[in-house]
N, C-alpha and C positions, 0 to 999 in steps of 0.2 A: 347125717345128711343135712347140709345147710342150704338155705335158699337166699339168693341175693335179689334185691328189688331196686328198681330205679324209676322215678317219675320225672317227666320233663314237660315243659311248655316253653314256647319261645318262637323265634323267627329264624328259620334256616332258608337260605336262598330266597328271601323275601316272602316266605310263606309262613303264616301263623299256624303252628302245629301243637298238638298235644300227644304225649306218648307215655308208655309204661313198659318197663322191661323187667326181666328177672331171669331166674335160672336156678339150677341146682347142679349137683355133681354130674357132669357130662352133658349139660344142656345150656343154651343161651336163647333168650326170647326177647322180642320187642314188638309192640304194636304202635303204630303212628297214624294219627288222624289229622287231616287238613280240612276242617269244616267248611271253609270258604270255597273249596274246590269239590266238596262232597267226595273226598277220596280217602282211602285208608290202605295200609299195608300191614301185614303180619309176617314177622320173620321168626322161624323156628329152626334152630341149629343144633345138631347132635354133637356139640363140642362145648366145653366150658372155656371161659377166658377169651371169647371172641366178642368183638365190638358189634353186637347186633344192632345197636342204635345207629351207628355210622352206616351200616349196610341198609337199614330202614330208610335213612335219609337219602342215600343214593338211589334206592329203588323208587322212593316217593318223587324225587326229581324227575325220574323217567316217566312215571305215571302221569304227572301233571304237565309234562312237556318242557321241563327245565333240566335237561340231562347234565349229569355231573361230568367232570373231566374224565373219570374212569370209563363212563359209558361212551363218551366221545371216542376214546382210544379203542374200545372194543369195536364200535361201528366202523371206525376208520380202518382198522386191521381187516375186518371182514370185506370192506369195499375194495381194498387193495390186494386181497388174496386171489 
């Protein structure tokens, strides 16, 4: 069993963030914090090879009120259904 780990910090969508991810066979994980907004998200996925960091970024954008394009499409589809 091998575990992969990744750490990141930077600016996504104009938000200063800190994150850490990892996983092992059959799982992918990522935690992202945006201290300036006092916000955080945790992504736990029961699949390996999934970009949990990208999903965390999209969820964080929703949490802090800066929806991603994917979120806009989901909302748009729900409003037109």
